[in-house]
N, C-alpha and C positions, 0 to 999 in steps of 0.2 A: 859724809865720810864716816860711815858707820856700818856696823854689822848687827845681825840679829843675836839675841842672847842665845847661848848654846843650847842645844837640845838636852834635856835633862831626863833621867830615868831613875825609878827607885833602884835601890841596891839590895843584893841579898846579903845574908849575915856573913857570907865568906868574903864580902867586898866586891863581888862581881855585879854587873849590871843585870837586872832582872829581865826576863823575857819582854820584848816590847809588844804591846798592844793597847787598845783603847782603855781597857779596865786599869791599865798600869799608869795611865797619864793622869796629870792634874789638869782638868778641862780649862780652868781659869787661865793657867799659865799659857797653854797652847793657844787660847784666844787672843790674850795679849801679845804673844809672840808673833801671831799672824798679822794682827793689827800693825805692829812695829815693822815687820819686813815689808809689807805693802807701803807703808807710809814713808819709809826711808828713801825709797826710789824717787819719789817726788822731789826730795831734797838733793839726792845725788845726780839727778839727771843732768842739771847744767853743768856739773863737773866732768861729765862724759862728753857733753856736746860742745864744750868751749875749753879753751886752754886755761891754765892756772892763772894767767894775767887778769882773766875777766873776774875770777874769784878775788884776787887781790885788790882790784879796783873798787870793790864794794858798789859797783854801778851795774845797771842792766846791760846785757849783751849789746853790741852794736847793732843798731837798727831796730831794737825792741821798744818801739813807741806806739804801735797800734793799741787801741783800747783792749783788744783780746790779750796782747802781750802783757799790758800793765795789770790786768786783772789776774793773769796767770802768775805773776810775780807776787801780787798781793795775796793770793791764795797760799803760795808756798810760805812766804814770810810769816803769815798770821797762823795758819793751821799746822804747819809741818816743821819748819825750821827749828832745830834745836828741841823739839819735843820728842822725837823718837830716838836720838842719840841718848837722851836721858832715860827713855824707857828700857833701851837695850842694856845699858849700864846697870840698871836696877835688876833686871832679870838675869844678867850674868852673875850678880852677886848671889842670886837664888841658886844657880847652878853650881857654883863652887861648894855649896853646903850639901846639895843633893848628890853630887858626884863624890865629894872629898869626906862627907860626914863630919864627925867630931875631930878635934885634933889629936885625941888620943887613938883614934883608929889608924894605925900605921898602914894597914894594907889599902884601904880606901885612899889615904893620903899619897901613896906611891902612885896609885892609879891616876889621881888627879894631877900629880906632876907630870906623868907621861902625857897625859891628855893635853896639858897647856903647852907642853914643849912642842908637841906636834902641831898644835894650833899656831904657835909662833913661826914654824916652818911654813905652814900654810900661808901665813900672813906675809912673810918675806916674799914667797914665789908669787903670791897675788899681786903684791904692790909693785914688784920689780918687773915682772913679765906683762902684766895686764893693765893695773890702775893704781895711780899713785895714791888715790883716796883710801886705800886699804886701812883698817883699823883693827884687823885680827892680831897683828903684832903687838899693838898697844894694849889690846885686852889680855893678851898672853901674860905679859909682865906684871900688868896691873892684877891679874888673877893670882900670880904667885905672891904678891903682897896681901891680897885679900884672904888667902889661906890663913894668915896669921890671926885674923879676926873672926874666922867662921864659927867659932865656939862661943863667941859672946852672946849674951842674953839679948832678947828683942828689945828690951828697955835701953840697954847700952847702945845697940846698934842705931836704934832710932834717935837717940839723943846726940850721939856723936856724928853719925852720918847725915842725919837730918839737919843738925845744927850747922855743920860746916857747908852743906849744900845750900841752906838758906843765907848763910853769910857770904857765899860767892854770889848768889843771885842779888843780894842788896848791893854788894859792891859793883856788880855789873849794872844794876838799874841806876845807882847814883852816879857812876861814872859816865854812863850814856847821857843821862840828863845834863851832867856837868859839861860834858864836851859839847853838847849843843848849845850851851849858854856862855862859852867863853867869849872874851872880847875879840872883835873882828881882826885886829892886828895879831893876835896870838894865833888865830885859826890860820891866817895867811902864812905865818912863819912855820906852822906845822905842815901845811900843804906843800911848801917849798921844799921841806925835808923828805917828802914822801918819795919813794922810788917811782919813775916814770911809768905809766900805763896808757900809752897813747894808742890810738886806733892802729897805727903802723906796727907797733910791737905785737899787738893782738894778731893783726893780719900775718905777721911773720911767723908767729908760733902756730897758727892755723896751716899755714903753708908747709911747715915742718911736719906736722902730723900727717897731713893729706899727701906728702910725698911717699908715705910708706916707711917700712923699716929698711935700714936701721935708724933713720932719722927720727921717726915717731918713738921708736922703743927707747933710744937714748934720751930723748926729751922726757919721756916718762920716768925713766930711772932718775934723771936729775932732780925732777920735782919731788919724787918719792923720797930721795936721800934728804933734800932740803927740808921736808916736812918732818922726817923723822929725827933730824938734828936740831931743828930750830923750834918746833912746835909741840911734837908729840910728848917729849918728857915733862913739859910744863902743864900738861892736862892730866898728869898722874894725881895731883891734889884735888882735881875736879871729879875724875872718874872713879877713884876708889871710894870717896865718901857716897857716891851715888850707888855703888855696889853695897855698901853697907846699909844704906837706907832701904835698898830693895830687899835684902835679907832680913832686916828688922821687920818691914812689913809682912814678909812671908811668915817669919816665926811668930808674929803676933796674930796671925790668923786674917789679916786685912786682905791679902791676895787671894784667900780662899772664899771671902765673903762672909767671914764669921765674926767680924768686928762689930761693935754696936752700930746700929742704923745711923744713929746721929753723926757718927764721924764721917761716914760717906757723904751724908747731906752736906755737913759743913765743908768738906773738901770740894764738893761739887759747886757750892755757892761761892767759895772763894776763887777756885780756879776758873769757873765759869765767868765771873765778874772781870778776872784778868783777861780771859779770852775776848770778851766783848769790848773792853777798853782797847785792847790791841787791834781788834778788827776795825774799830771806829777810827782811832788814831793813825792806824796804818794805811787806811784808805785815803785819809787827808793827805798824808805824806806822798802816797803813790800818785794821786791826782795833781799834786803840787810839783811834780817833777823832782828836780834837785833841791829845791828849797825845803827846809825843815819847818813845815807850817805849824807842827805841834811843839816845836822848840824842845825837842828831846823826850817828850811823853811817850810816843810810840816806841822809841828805843828802849826806854826805861821799862815799859810794860813787857817788851820783848826779853829783857834780862830776867825776868821772872818766869821763864818758860817752864821750869819744872813743876810749877803750879797747874799749867795746863795739861802737862803729862799726867799728873795725878787726877785731874778732872777726867781725861779720857779713861784712864784705868777704872776709876770709881764707877763710871757710867756703865762700862762693860761688865764689871763685876756685879753690879746691882741688877742688871738685866738677866744674868745667870741666877742670881740669888732668888728673883722673883718669878722664876720658871719660864723665862723667855728665852731660853737657850736656842731654839730655831732662828732667832734673830741674829745670832752671832756664831752659830755653828759652822757656818761656812769658813770662818776664820781659823778654826782648829787644825785642819789638814795643812793649811799653809804654814801654820806655826810649828807643826810637827816636822816640817821639811824646811825649816827656817835657814839652816846652814846651806842646804841645797839651793834653796831659792834665792838666797843672797849672791851665791857664787854665780848662778845662772843668769841673774840680773846683769852682773858685770859682763859674762860672755855675750849676752844680747846686745848691751850697750856698746861695748867695744867693738862688736861685729858691725853695728850700724854707723858709728860715728868715727873710728879711726883705725880700726884693724885692716890691714892690708888686703884682706880676703872679702872685705864688705863694700858697701857703696860710698864710704867715706863721706858722711854727712857733716863732718866737723865744721863748725863755724856757720852753718846753714840755717839752723833752726832756732827761732825765737821761742820764748816760753809757751805761747800758745800752741805751737807745732810740737814742742816737746811733751806737753800734757796729752796729746794724742798717742804719743809713743808710750808714755807711762800708762795710759789706760789699757793699751793693748797687751803690754806685759802683765798688768794686773789681771786682766782677764784670762790670760793663758795660764798664769800660776794658780789662779781660783779653780780653774777647770782641771789642770793636770795633776795637782797635789793630790785630791781624794782618788782619781783614777789610779795613780801610782801606788797609794796606799792601799788600794783594794786588792793588790796583788803582793805587795812587798811591805814589810814591817817598819822600814824606815827609808829616808831619802838615800840616793846613791852616794852623795858625799858624806852623809852621816855614817853610812856603812864602811866607808873607806877609812874614815877617821877612827871609827871603832875598831876595826881590824888592826889599824896600826897601833892604837893604844894597848891593845891586849897582846899584839904580836902573834896573832893566828886569825884563821878565817872565822868569821861570825856568820851565822845563818841570816840570810836577807829575806828569803820567801816567807810569807806568813804561814 
């Protein structure tokens, strides 16, 4: 349930965005953004293909018991889940500074306000009309808070943002391990208090979506409103520190590849160790079915997901730093059109799974078949992004957003 970090551009002295072109971009940010937009689809796919009741049950979709389905779930949980929401938040913090500049720059501050307010409207429309998992609206109001910290020094941003992020990760890891080791009678009482999520309820929700609109639309609105009221506000203390951490890494030169080499090596070693542990323990849990064979170790490793995010980012940055740009250059066009690619992912998945104009595959695909869809969308976006940018200077949704922000037409063709 996440979105890509916003497209960012250098600004002119007058406070306007500079002309868009490859030379105006920060290559590493485009690569990270492209990596993020492709990865998030793997996480969101199940939320398009199955109703919210499956998400709440924290169990595989009904019938997802084949070896291929179990492997598909394991891949998502280990390599994707929570790693890309973290990366999006970090890159969003960078965009707040690149668009809004210092707090003393009133012209750029006004521009940023308008940009975020339009983003909030995009988010409301996206969530209500298409998909309850929208996070654009959440990022819009978190961005308004992040505006207050955009002039902080790199050191302060890293200490505060990184410290709070690490604290939340430790709490998540300890809580996950503790929950897995509670006495059996306590677990039984907690399970009894959980809202029911039976196959019948899931089947009923699937039928509602597949009946078409207005039933499916009303169901989506209900879930979106519930998420906004019950969950999204409580993510603010998690999201804003991640934005601060991202901006701190940017201001320190880390995201440019200019930090000391040993810092990247250290992050890669720590994050890679966490990823390896999560992969091994997660595989044990997956193969054991519902039994927690690792007694919370897999869940605890998953709670430290931001370390894996930093591992991914560090590897990509070092590939650029050591002259291996061709290995990651294919990600940059996808990242330059991240906003468009995120929204088109929604349009494609809604069309396939529950849009009344599509084949209505809601509730039919297990994780293995969903991976086939995800792979096809990846291929399409990897191909279409550079083709579009060979003619136009930005993605179509980026162009609409920029025109609305400025209140005038902005040139689109290169």
